[in-house]
Structure formats: C-alpha cells, structure tokens
ZAMARGU-4260 file (C-alpha; in steps of 0.2 Angstrom, whole numbers, plus 5000, padded with zeros to 4 digits):
<rodrens>
0) 5056/5013/4800 | 5067/4998/4802 | 5067/5000/4821 | 5048/5001/4821 | 5047/4985/4809
5) 5058/4976/4821 | 5048/4981/4836 | 5032/4975/4828 | 5041/4959/4823 | 5046/4955/4840
10) 5029/4959/4847 | 5021/4947/4834 | 5034/4934/4838 | 5031/4935/4857 | 5012/4934/4854
15) 5015/4918/4843 | 5026/4910/4856 | 5013/4913/4870 | 4999/4905/4859 | 5010/4890/4855
20) 5013/4888/4874 | 4995/4889/4878 | 4984/4875/4882 | 4965/4873/4884 | 4966/4878/4902
25) 4974/4892/4912 | 4973/4899/4929 | 4980/4909/4943 | 4974/4915/4960 | 4961/4926/4952
30) 4952/4913/4941 | 4952/4897/4932 | 4948/4897/4913 | 4945/4882/4902 | 4941/4881/4883
35) 4928/4869/4876 | 4923/4865/4858 | 4904/4862/4854 | 4910/4849/4841 | 4927/4841/4841
40) 4925/4839/4822 | 4916/4851/4810 | 4912/4849/4792 | 4917/4863/4779 | 4905/4878/4778
45) 4897/4872/4795 | 4893/4882/4810 | 4899/4878/4828 | 4905/4887/4843 | 4917/4887/4857
50) 4914/4890/4876 | 4926/4899/4887 | 4922/4894/4905 | 4928/4906/4919 | 4928/4902/4937
55) 4933/4917/4947 | 4941/4915/4964 | 4930/4918/4980 | 4924/4936/4982 | 4932/4941/4965
60) 4922/4947/4950 | 4926/4954/4932 | 4919/4970/4926 | 4906/4968/4912 | 4900/4983/4904
65) 4909/4993/4890 | 4899/5008/4895 | 4903/5010/4913 | 4920/5003/4913 | 4927/5003/4895
70) 4945/5000/4900 | 4941/4987/4913 | 4928/4976/4905 | 4931/4958/4900 | 4937/4955/4882
75) 4938/4940/4872 | 4949/4938/4856 | 4948/4922/4845 | 4959/4918/4830 | 4960/4902/4820
80) 4965/4899/4802 | 4951/4896/4790 | 4938/4900/4803 | 4926/4915/4804 | 4922/4920/4822
85) 4906/4930/4827 | 4904/4942/4841 | 4907/4934/4859 | 4891/4931/4868 | 4893/4936/4886
90) 4881/4930/4900 | 4869/4942/4909 | 4879/4954/4920 | 4874/4956/4938 | 4872/4973/4946
95) 4886/4978/4959 | 4886/4993/4970 | 4903/5000/4972 | 4905/5008/4989 | 4920/5018/4984
100) 4913/5026/4969 | 4895/5025/4974 | 4891/5019/4957 | 4880/5004/4951 | 4891/4994/4940
105) 4889/4978/4930 | 4900/4963/4934 | 4902/4944/4931 | 4903/4935/4947 | 4902/4916/4951
110) 4906/4903/4937 | 4901/4909/4920 | 4904/4906/4902 | 4907/4916/4886 | 4902/4908/4869
115) 4909/4913/4852 | 4901/4906/4837 | 4911/4902/4821 | 4910/4895/4803 | 4923/4886/4793
120) 4927/4891/4776 | 4940/4879/4771 | 4941/4861/4766 | 4948/4846/4776 | 4962/4851/4788
125) 4967/4853/4806 | 4968/4870/4814 | 4971/4878/4831 | 4959/4890/4839 | 4968/4902/4849
130) 4959/4913/4863 | 4965/4928/4872 | 4955/4933/4888 | 4959/4950/4896 | 4950/4960/4909
135) 4951/4967/4927 | 4947/4956/4942 | 4942/4965/4958 | 4937/4962/4975 | 4931/4974/4989
140) 4949/4980/4992 | 4959/4980/4976 | 4959/4976/4957 | 4971/4967/4946 | 4973/4964/4928
145) 4969/4946/4922 | 4976/4939/4906 | 4974/4921/4899 | 4980/4912/4883 | 4970/4896/4878
150) 4972/4885/4863 | 4963/4870/4856 | 4964/4860/4840 | 4949/4856/4830 | 4948/4845/4814
155) 4938/4851/4799 | 4932/4835/4789 | 4918/4831/4777 | 4916/4815/4787 | 4913/4824/4803
160) 4899/4819/4814 | 4890/4835/4822 | 4874/4827/4828 | 4877/4828/4847 | 4884/4845/4852
165) 4894/4846/4869 | 4883/4862/4873 | 4870/4874/4867 | 4874/4892/4863 | 4862/4904/4871
170) 4855/4919/4863 | 4865/4936/4863 | 4860/4945/4879 | 4859/4964/4878 | 4863/4972/4894
175) 4859/4989/4900 | 4867/4999/4914 | 4858/5012/4925 | 4872/5025/4925 | 4873/5041/4917
180) 4883/5043/4901 | 4901/5047/4902 | 4899/5065/4896 | 4886/5069/4909 | 4896/5060/4922
185) 4911/5070/4918 | 4902/5087/4918 | 4897/5083/4936 | 4914/5075/4942 | 4926/5087/4935
190) 4919/5102/4945 | 4919/5091/4960 | 4938/5087/4957 | 4941/5106/4957 | 4931/5107/4973
195) 4940/5093/4981 | 4957/5102/4977 | 4950/5118/4985 | 4946/5108/5001 | 4964/5101/5003
200) 4970/5119/5007 | 4960/5118/5024 | 4967/5101/5029 | 4976/5102/5046 | 4991/5093/5038
205) 4995/5108/5027 | 4993/5121/5042 | 5012/5119/5048 | 5018/5127/5032 | 5004/5140/5029
210) 5014/5153/5039 | 5029/5151/5027 | 5017/5151/5012 | 5009/5167/5018 | 5026/5175/5021
215) 5032/5170/5003 | 5016/5178/4996 | 5019/5194/5005 | 5037/5194/5000 | 5032/5191/4982
220) 5019/5205/4982 | 5033/5218/4986 | 5042/5213/4970 | 5029/5219/4958 | 5014/5212/4951
225) 5022/5203/4936 | 5035/5195/4947 | 5023/5191/4960 | 5011/5183/4948 | 5025/5172/4940
230) 5031/5166/4957 | 5013/5162/4961 | 5011/5152/4945 | 5027/5143/4950 | 5020/5138/4967
235) 5004/5132/4958 | 5015/5122/4946 | 5023/5113/4961 | 5006/5108/4967 | 5000/5102/4950
240) 5016/5092/4948 | 5012/5081/4963 | 4995/5077/4955 | 5003/5075/4938 | 5015/5062/4946
245) 4999/5053/4953 | 4992/5053/4935 | 5008/5046/4927 | 5009/5033/4941 | 4991/5028/4937
250) 4995/5027/4918 | 5011/5017/4921 | 5002/5004/4932 | 4988/5002/4919 | 4998/5001/4903
255) 5014/4993/4910 | 5008/4982/4924 | 4989/4980/4921 | 4985/4986/4938 | 4972/4998/4944
260) 4978/5013/4955 | 4967/5014/4970 | 4971/5029/4982 | 4972/5021/4999 | 4982/5006/4994
265) 4997/5014/5002 | 4988/5016/5018 | 4987/4997/5019 | 5006/4996/5020 | 5010/4997/5038
270) 5027/5004/5034 | 5019/5019/5025 | 5006/5022/5038 | 5019/5021/5052 | 5030/5034/5042
275) 5015/5046/5040 | 5010/5044/5058 | 5028/5049/5064 | 5028/5063/5051 | 5012/5070/5060
280) 5021/5069/5077 | 5035/5079/5070 | 5024/5092/5062 | 5014/5093/5079 | 5031/5096/5088
285) 5034/5110/5075 | 5017/5118/5079 | 5022/5117/5098 | 5038/5127/5094 | 5051/5113/5098
290) 5060/5118/5081 | 5057/5129/5067 | 5058/5127/5048 | 5071/5136/5039 | 5064/5151/5028
295) 5074/5155/5013 | 5082/5172/5012 | 5071/5175/4996 | 5056/5175/5008 | 5062/5184/5023
300) 5072/5198/5014 | 5064/5198/4997 | 5081/5202/4989 | 5082/5185/4979 | 5082/5187/4960
305) 5075/5170/4957 | 5064/5160/4969 | 5056/5150/4955 | 5063/5133/4961 | 5059/5137/4979
310) 5041/5141/4974 | 5039/5125/4965 | 5046/5115/4979 | 5035/5123/4992 | 5020/5120/4981
315) 5025/5101/4979 | 5027/5100/4998 | 5010/5108/5002 | 5002/5095/4991 | 5012/5080/4999
320) 5007/5086/5016 | 4989/5087/5012 | 4987/5068/5008 | 4986/5060/5025 | 4971/5071/5029
325) 4963/5070/5012 | 4960/5051/5012 | 4941/5052/5010 | 4941/5065/4997 | 4955/5058/4986
330) 4949/5040/4988 | 4932/5045/4981 | 4938/5055/4966 | 4952/5044/4961 | 4941/5028/4963
335) 4928/5036/4951 | 4942/5040/4939 | 4946/5022/4938 | 4929/5018/4930 | 4932/5031/4916
340) 4943/5032/4900 | 4961/5035/4904 | 4961/5053/4897 | 4946/5058/4908 | 4954/5049/4923
345) 4970/5059/4920 | 4961/5076/4918 | 4951/5072/4934 | 4967/5069/4944 | 4975/5085/4937
350) 4960/5095/4941 | 4962/5091/4960 | 4979/5100/4959 | 4971/5114/4949 | 4958/5116/4963
355) 4971/5116/4977 | 4982/5129/4967 | 4969/5141/4962 | 4968/5151/4979 | 4987/5155/4978
360) 4986/5160/4960 | 4971/5172/4964 | 4981/5179/4979 | 4996/5183/4968 | 4984/5191/4955
365) 4976/5202/4968 | 4990/5205/4981 | 4978/5218/4990 | 4969/5203/4997 | 4984/5199/5007
370) 4981/5215/5018 | 4965/5206/5024 | 4975/5192/5032 | 4976/5195/5051 | 4992/5201/5058
375) 5003/5188/5068 | 4999/5189/5087 | 4995/5178/5102 | 4980/5171/5092 | 4993/5163/5080
380) 5002/5154/5093 | 4986/5147/5101 | 4981/5142/5084 | 4997/5133/5081 | 4996/5124/5097
385) 4978/5118/5094 | 4984/5112/5076 | 4998/5102/5085 | 4985/5093/5095 | 4974/5090/5079
390) 4990/5083/5071 | 4993/5071/5085 | 4975/5065/5084 | 4978/5062/5065 | 4993/5051/5070
395) 4983/5041/5082 | 4970/5039/5069 | 4983/5033/5056 | 4989/5020/5068 | 4972/5011/5067
400) 4978/5004/5051 | 4994/4996/5059 | 4993/4978/5066 | 4990/4979/5085 | 5006/4970/5090
405) 5016/4984/5082 | 5007/4999/5089 | 5016/4999/5106 | 5033/4999/5098 | 5028/5014/5087
410) 5022/5024/5102 | 5038/5021/5111 | 5047/5026/5096 | 5036/5042/5094 | 5042/5047/5112
415) 5061/5044/5107 | 5058/5053/5091 | 5051/5068/5101 | 5066/5068/5112 | 5077/5068/5097
420) 5068/5083/5089 | 5069/5092/5106 | 5088/5089/5106 | 5089/5095/5088 | 5079/5111/5090
425) 5079/5116/5108 | 5096/5111/5115 | 5105/5121/5102 | 5103/5140/5099 | 5109/5152/5086
430) 5124/5156/5097 | 5129/5138/5101 | 5147/5134/5095 | 5146/5125/5079 | 5156/5110/5085
435) 5144/5108/5100 | 5129/5111/5089 | 5133/5097/5077 | 5138/5085/5091 | 5121/5087/5099
440) 5112/5085/5082 | 5123/5069/5078 | 5118/5061/5095 | 5100/5065/5090 | 5101/5057/5073
445) 5110/5042/5080 | 5097/5039/5094 | 5083/5041/5081 | 5091/5028/5069 | 5096/5016/5084
450) 5079/5016/5092 | 5071/5014/5075 | 5080/4998/5072 | 5076/4992/5090 | 5058/4997/5090
455) 5051/4997/5072 | 5060/4983/5063 | 5050/4967/5065 | 5060/4953/5073 | 5065/4938/5063
460) 5051/4925/5064 | 5053/4906/5065 | 5070/4906/5073 | 5064/4899/5089 | 5049/4888/5091
465) 5041/4897/5106 | 5028/4888/5116 | 5015/4898/5127 | 5017/4896/5146 | 5010/4880/5152
470) 5015/4873/5169 | 5011/4855/5164 | 5022/4856/5149 | 5036/4863/5159 | 5034/4849/5172
475) 5034/4836/5159 | 5050/4842/5152 | 5058/4842/5169 | 5053/4824/5171 | 5061/4819/5155
480) 5077/4829/5159 | 5074/4841/5145 | 5082/4859/5148 | 5069/4873/5149 | 5071/4891/5145
485) 5057/4903/5150 | 5057/4921/5143 | 5046/4931/5155 | 5040/4946/5144 | 5026/4959/5143
490) 5018/4969/5129 | 5021/4985/5138 | 5039/4981/5142 | 5051/4991/5131 | 5067/4981/5138
495) 5058/4965/5133 | 5057/4971/5115 | 5075/4975/5115 | 5079/4958/5123 | 5069/4950/5109
500) 5079/4960/5095 | 5096/4958/5102 | 5096/4940/5109 | 5082/4929/5104 | 5081/4935/5086
505) 5099/4931/5083 | 5104/4915/5074 | 5117/4910/5086 | 5105/4909/5101 | 5092/4901/5091
510) 5104/4887/5084 | 5110/4883/5102 | 5092/4881/5108 | 5088/4869/5094 | 5105/4860/5096
515) 5103/4857/5114 | 5085/4852/5113 | 5079/4866/5125 | 5061/4869/5127 | 5058/4887/5124
520) 5043/4895/5133 | 5037/4913/5130 | 5029/4918/5147 | 5017/4933/5144 | 5015/4944/5160
525) 5006/4958/5152 | 4991/4957/5164 | 4992/4954/5183 | 4981/4939/5183 | 4990/4929/5169
530) 4997/4912/5174 | 5014/4918/5169 | 5013/4933/5180 | 5008/4923/5195 | 5022/4910/5192
535) 5035/4924/5190 | 5031/4930/5208 | 5026/4915/5218 | 5037/4901/5210 | 5052/4910/5203
540) 5052/4925/5215 | 5057/4938/5202 | 5051/4956/5204 | 5051/4962/5186 | 5053/4958/5168
545) 5062/4955/5157 | 5070/4940/5165 | 5075/4923/5158 | 5073/4907/5169 | 5084/4892/5164
550) 5078/4875/5172 | 5093/4863/5169 | 5093/4844/5173 | 5109/4845/5183 | 5104/4860/5193
555) 5093/4860/5208 | 5088/4878/5207 | 5083/4889/5193 | 5095/4901/5185 | 5088/4918/5183
560) 5096/4930/5170 | 5088/4947/5173 | 5088/4962/5161 | 5092/4963/5142 | 5111/4962/5143
565) 5112/4943/5145 | 5117/4937/5128 | 5135/4931/5133 | 5130/4923/5149 | 5115/4914/5140
570) 5126/4908/5126 | 5139/4901/5139 | 5126/4892/5149 | 5118/4884/5133 | 5135/4879/5127
575) 5138/4869/5143 | 5123/4858/5139 | 5124/4841/5130 | 5118/4841/5112 | 5102/4832/5108
580) 5111/4817/5101 | 5121/4814/5117 | 5105/4816/5128 | 5097/4802/5118
</rodrens>
C-alpha cells in the first residue's frame, strides 16, 4: 500500500511540475499549440471560455472521432482552481480515406481551434488555467503521439470588464462517421485475420523449411497420437509466440512511448531491408542445394524423448520467415488493428498466428492426412529449384526500398556471400578432416565479415569536400598554383568502392587534403560519354579505374596512382606539399 501511495505521489508531483513549467504556447515538429482567453478578467459567477489553437505541420493531421479511433482521438483536459469547465467544443472534422486500412476516418487537418467554456464559482482571486492536449498526429507514412502542456493566468474580480470578448465560442458540433460499429467491424475483421494467417503458410519464404516441418510431423505421427498432438501444439505455440511478440511490441509502443506500430515501418529501414534481401539469397542457395539445414535427431530417428523446445523453435522460425513475403497481408490487418481498442487489436494480431498454426494442429490431430502428402522424388528437387528463383526475385523486390547508391554494393556483397555459402556447404563434406573443415569455414566467415565492412557500411560523409569533375575548375586551380587531386571512379567499380573505404574515408588523408589546400575532384566515369571518362583516356592516358591523378605546382607531368593500394604513397606525396599558410 505504501509503495502504491508513493508511486501515486510521484506521478502527481511530476504532473504538477510539468504544469508549473508550462506556458501559454507549446510546439514541436508535429504542431504548434497556443492558449487564448476569451476574457483576461472575469467576474465571479460569470461565463467565459478558452481557445486552444492548434496548427499542425504540413501534411500532418490529428484523428478526431472517439468512435472510429477511440485511443488515437484528440483529447483536451482543463483544470483550474475555482473554475467549472464544460465539455470541449471541437471543430467539424474532415473525412479522410486511409489507403492502408481502406477506411473512411475523421481527422482535423489545417489550422483549427478547440473551445472550452467555463464559469467561475469563487470571489476575487488570481488562478491558473492548466490545459493538457493529447492525441495522435499522422501523415501518409507514420503516426506519432503528440502531447502538450499549456498554462495561462486569469484574474477573477468584481470590477472585471467583460464587454469585448477576444473571440466568440461556436456552437457544439455533432460529428457522424460513416463506418460500421466496432462490434460489426470486429466480426468481419477477426475471421479475416485467421484467413491471413492461413495464407502465410503458402508464402515462398516459408517453403525452405517445409520439408523439415513435414519430416517432423511424420516423425511425430510415429510416436503415438497423444505425443504427436502435444508436439503439434508446441509447434503451433511457437508460431503464436511470434505474433504475441508483435502484440506486446505494439502495446509497449502505445503505452510506453506513445507511438503507433505500423507493419512496414521496418521495411523503411535500409539496414533491415538489406538483411532480409540477403537472407532471401541464402535461402535460395539452400533451395539450390549448396548447403543443407541440420535436422535434429528427434526428427530423423524419432527416438528423442522431448522435442518440445525444438517444435516451439521451428514454429517461431516458420513465422519469422513468412514476414518478408507477407508485407501486404500483415500491413492491412495490423493497420486496421491500430484503429481499434487495444484489446481488439491484440486479439487480431494473435489470430493471425492462430490461422497460420491451424493446419499443423489439424495434421497432428489427423495423422492419416500425412499419407496423402506426395512422396519425395525428382518433382521435389525441381520444386525446390523453382522456389529458389522465386526467393531471388523477392530479394530483388526488397532492394527497391534501398537507396539507389547502395544497391550496387549490396549486389556485389550478395555474390561474395554466395561464394562464402559455397565454401561452407560444398567445399566440405562429411568425411572432410575436422581441422580442414573448420579452417575452410573460418575463411568463409572471415570473407563474409570483411566484405560486409567494405561493401555494406556507408563511408563517412563530410571528410573531404569533393567537387564534381570540371575542366575549367581544374585549370583555374593550376593557374593559381593550387594542388589538384582527381579521383577517377565509377558506380560499377568495386575496387573504387574499396579505395573510398580504405583511403578517402580515413581522417588522416582527409586532414592532409585540407591542410595542404588541395582541390579534391571526384571524376565519375560510369558512362563512356561522361566528360571525366573522355579526359581519363585522352588527357591522362589511363586505361582503367580506380586511378588517382595528382596535379602539383612543382611538377610538369601528372602523378598517376593506380589501384586501391595507394594510401602510403598518397600520404607521402601530400606531406611533401606546403601547408596552406605557407602557400599564402
């Protein structure tokens, strides 16, 4: 009891402190909010009002209706000692069609005001009006919780002049929304959530582990109906646990951080998308037979006494692998869930897992159905190969969400990763000596890590002030005896990217270029008709990239540093130049 009282006291204290620190205006990158009084002074037992003026940022809106979005609608709470406040008067909401949920919702967009009438029931005094504004601001891509604290002092006096109000209070506006009731909506959406879960089982991303799942089910059927059913429930539990994790994540974001979970936000993260695309490549290589997934003895022999943990893990893995292919389904269902109360939203997310798990529970309840599964043969190998190509297509599709300047590096790394997988799975066999096996696999892992650093990590920006290739700019620098460094590169050149990582992204080289006053030119030779490409061949007589050209005031001929192992020579040459101060 004492701990609960202490917690309530701390909460009240923090709320009080926030109100003390509040002013009559507040704002952030979502909106600007300001508090106005209809009368700066009011007489005892008189009626007046406050205006809360809200100016959302461009392309942002606030959800309006308690019916369609009860947990996301704009709410205003007003307190003031000796004042009795009426219900807030909101403006007329505007219809908004949400393309994700395919629902017609009501929102407040553009500049708008909320009015709150009040009466005073005390004699002469000065009191503070404290306002808390809370809601969810959204644009076409994301939603964020908005919260503002405002405060303004008002004087209550029998001598107050209330002849000229600062504004007029509009009449209460009743709004109606043309969407079905929550119960009717739930009756439709909940079965759809189960159907969505069922569809996840036919997603190509799940196919690589289907043979293992089938073998597990067959093995379970040999252990007796009760044990088979128990292991089937464990597998289903693994699937549901994944969606339970999504539901918990959604609750934590809402209650803890005031954010709204939108499935698909992770696909706006280039690192996540890159990881999923590379996972699809690895799974495609598995379908092509370059390596095999280890099958537990409990599956292959059926002699294990347990297997519950393995079944749960396999179910969880199946749910995880379904996500890259289920973007459209999960986006629609989870976006709809965000417009519903938290309990209904949580049930909806869990029912997707129930739908995905249902077929496996049915198969364990009726093991005779497993007999109807076609026996392995050449058709299975062809099916696996075809699935591999589908997974590669999914990987390419995922890369559409990655910035264009990163795609080439990812594609090169996909080739390197494929070689590493080949080393891991094909270059060793069952009878390969243990020491040799681990040596080969260590090399594979080392190559994967090294090239991930070289090809996937973005170079440090801003170290060198690169200028695009311009012959006039170079000529002007030469006339002024300014050193010039020209880095001839190309988008398709992997050695150029290694050079950028290992040389021009280092602080030592960047500091020398700045210290010596060197004009740094980035010469793009991606296409054959680019000016830099023509100059590379006709002026500097160089056959290929990467190559760094140095034009120094005391040298008659350009210095050419070819390849990507030029760091030491480049640093030595730059150190031989005079500093900017000495040049002046």
